[in-house]
C-alpha positions in Angstrom: -16.1 -13.7 8.5 -17.9 -11.1 10.6 -18.2 -11.5 14.4 -19.7 -9.3 17.2 -18.4 -10.2 20.7 -20.2 -8.6 23.7 -21.0 -5.5 21.6 -22.4 -2.4 23.4 -23.0 1.0 21.8 -24.3 4.3 22.9 -24.2 7.7 21.2 -22.4 10.5 23.1 -22.7 8.7 26.3 -26.4 8.4 26.2 -28.4 5.3 26.6 -27.2 2.1 25.2 -28.8 1.2 21.9 -27.0 -2.2 21.5 -26.5 -4.4 24.6 -24.3 -7.5 24.7 -24.9 -8.4 21.0 -23.2 -11.6 19.8 -23.2 -13.3 16.6 -21.0 -14.8 13.8 -21.7 -14.4 10.1 -20.1 -16.9 7.7 -19.1 -16.1 4.0 -22.1 -16.4 1.7 -24.7 -16.3 4.4 -27.8 -14.1 3.9 -28.7 -12.6 7.3 -31.7 -10.7 8.4 -31.4 -8.1 11.1 -34.8 -7.6 12.9 -36.2 -5.7 15.8 -38.6 -2.7 16.6 -37.8 0.9 15.7 -35.0 2.2 17.8 -33.6 -1.3 18.5 -30.4 -0.5 16.8 -30.6 -2.1 13.5 -29.1 0.9 11.6 -26.4 1.3 14.3 -25.4 -2.3 13.9 -25.0 -1.9 10.1 -22.9 1.2 10.6 -20.6 -0.7 12.9 -20.3 -3.4 10.4 -19.2 -0.8 7.8 -16.6 0.7 10.1 -18.5 4.1 10.3 -18.8 4.0 14.2 -17.2 1.8 16.7 -18.6 -0.1 19.8 -18.5 1.5 23.2 -17.6 -2.0 24.5 -16.9 -5.3 23.1 -15.2 -6.4 19.8 -16.1 -6.4 16.2 -13.9 -8.8 13.8 -14.0 -8.8 10.0 -12.0 -11.5 8.4 -10.2 -12.1 11.8 -9.1 -8.6 12.1 -10.5 -6.4 15.0 -11.9 -3.3 13.5 -10.8 -0.4 15.8 -10.6 3.4 15.3 -6.8 2.9 15.2 -6.7 0.1 12.6 -9.1 2.3 10.4 -6.6 5.1 10.4 -4.3 2.8 8.4 -5.4 4.1 4.9 -4.3 1.1 3.1 -6.4 -1.2 5.4 -9.4 1.1 5.3 -9.5 1.3 1.6 -9.5 -2.5 1.1 -12.1 -2.8 3.8 -14.5 -0.5 2.3 -14.0 -2.1 -1.0 -15.1 -5.4 0.4 -18.3 -4.0 2.2 -21.0 -2.2 0.4 -23.6 -0.1 2.4 -27.0 1.0 1.0 -28.3 3.5 3.4 -32.0 3.6 4.5 -32.2 7.2 3.2 -30.3 7.5 -0.3 -29.9 11.2 0.3 -27.2 10.3 3.0 -25.3 8.4 0.4 -25.5 10.3 -2.9 -23.3 13.5 -3.4 -22.1 13.5 -6.9 -23.2 16.0 -9.6 -24.8 13.2 -12.0 -26.1 9.5 -11.8 -23.2 8.5 -14.0 -20.6 10.3 -11.7 -22.1 8.7 -8.7 -21.7 5.1 -10.0 -18.2 5.8 -11.2 -17.1 7.2 -7.9 -16.4 3.9 -6.1 -14.5 2.2 -9.0 -12.5 5.5 -9.4 -11.4 5.3 -5.7 -10.4 1.5 -6.4 -7.9 2.6 -8.9 -9.3 0.6 -11.8 -8.5 1.3 -15.3 -10.6 3.7 -17.4 -11.9 0.9 -19.5 -12.9 -1.2 -16.5 -14.6 1.7 -14.9 -16.5 2.6 -18.2 -17.7 -1.1 -18.3 -18.8 -1.3 -14.7 -20.7 2.0 -15.0 -22.5 0.9 -18.2 -23.2 -2.4 -16.7 -24.9 -0.8 -13.7 -26.7 1.8 -15.6 -28.2 -0.9 -17.9 -29.1 -3.3 -15.1 -30.8 -0.8 -13.1 -32.6 1.0 -16.0 -30.9 4.3 -15.5 -30.1 5.2 -19.1 -32.4 8.2 -19.3 -31.2 9.5 -15.9 -27.4 9.0 -16.2 -26.8 12.9 -16.6 -29.2 14.0 -14.1 -28.2 15.2 -10.7 -29.3 12.8 -7.9 -31.2 15.4 -5.9 -33.5 15.9 -8.9 -34.6 12.1 -8.9 -37.6 10.6 -7.2 -37.1 8.5 -4.1 -37.2 5.3 -6.0 -34.8 6.5 -8.6 -32.3 7.8 -5.8 -32.5 4.2 -4.3 -31.7 2.5 -7.6 -28.8 5.0 -8.1 -27.4 4.1 -4.7 -27.6 0.4 -5.3 -26.1 0.8 -8.8 -23.1 2.7 -7.1 -22.4 -0.2 -4.9 -22.9 -2.9 -7.6 -20.2 -1.0 -9.5 -17.8 -1.8 -6.8 -18.6 -5.4 -6.6 -18.1 -5.9 -2.9 -18.1 -9.3 -1.2 -20.4 -8.3 1.5 -23.7 -6.3 0.9 -25.3 -4.4 3.8 -28.8 -3.0 3.2 -30.9 -0.8 5.6 -34.6 -1.1 4.7 -33.7 -1.9 1.0 -37.3 -1.8 -0.2 -38.2 1.8 1.0 -39.1 4.2 -1.7 -39.7 1.5 -4.3 -42.7 0.8 -6.3 -44.0 -2.8 -6.5 -42.2 -3.5 -9.8 -38.9 -2.1 -8.5 -39.4 -4.2 -5.3 -39.7 -7.3 -7.4 -36.6 -6.4 -9.3 -34.6 -5.8 -6.0 -35.8 -9.1 -4.5 -34.5 -11.0 -7.7 -31.3 -9.0 -7.6 -30.7 -10.1 -4.0 -31.5 -13.6 -4.7 -28.9 -13.4 -7.7 -26.2 -12.0 -5.3 -27.0 -14.8 -2.8 -26.6 -17.4 -5.6 -23.2 -15.8 -6.6 -21.9 -16.4 -3.1 -22.1 -12.8 -1.8 -22.8 -12.2 2.0 -25.9 -10.3 2.4 -26.9 -8.4 5.7 -30.1 -6.5 5.7 -32.8 -4.9 8.0 -36.4 -4.6 6.7 -39.8 -4.2 8.0 -41.0 -6.4 5.0 -41.3 -9.8 6.7 -41.6 -11.7 3.3 -38.2 -10.4 2.3 -36.6 -12.2 5.2 -38.5 -15.2 4.5 -37.5 -15.3 1.0 -33.9 -14.2 1.3 -32.5 -14.9 4.7 -30.5 -17.9 6.0 -30.1 -16.6 9.4 -32.2 -14.1 11.5 -30.8 -11.9 14.2 -33.2 -10.0 16.4 -32.2 -7.1 18.5 
């Protein structure tokens, strides 16, 4: 489903962050991406999401090599981004709408779903993540944990087949961490592919089928 072949990456001609990275991820696997700070975990997740591209090597998704040229094809890019959801380490990098409700509805709107289906997905996400009292609040007024929940809810509403999460437990209190761990287990049981980085070792032990260290 996802394959890295001899991937190298450097920002703006600087020192290489990723060096000769090779792996294959199958559908439905839960994969932990490990490594020290600066090892390139966030960079790797951005490549998987088609936000940046390898300096050298090849990245394949569903047998398609993901290149800048291919991602200029709007139809392909739209389908690609509907299949892969990305939870950023810092939710401020992800949230941009005027309210929590608008944030959650943005993805389904871009997918061209019917008004009824969008409403259903938004309401399901708001209820699941306990955001009822925050639905009309602007994201920049939320706490760190509330922002993280809103970011995850916005991806949930799109129902991607692949979930990529960069430090998903950051900003969460213990109760919210327990909820998210259970949520990831449910995604795994539902056959979703999960790729995540985390400094919380217990999360990799509990969720991951495969561990990749950079």
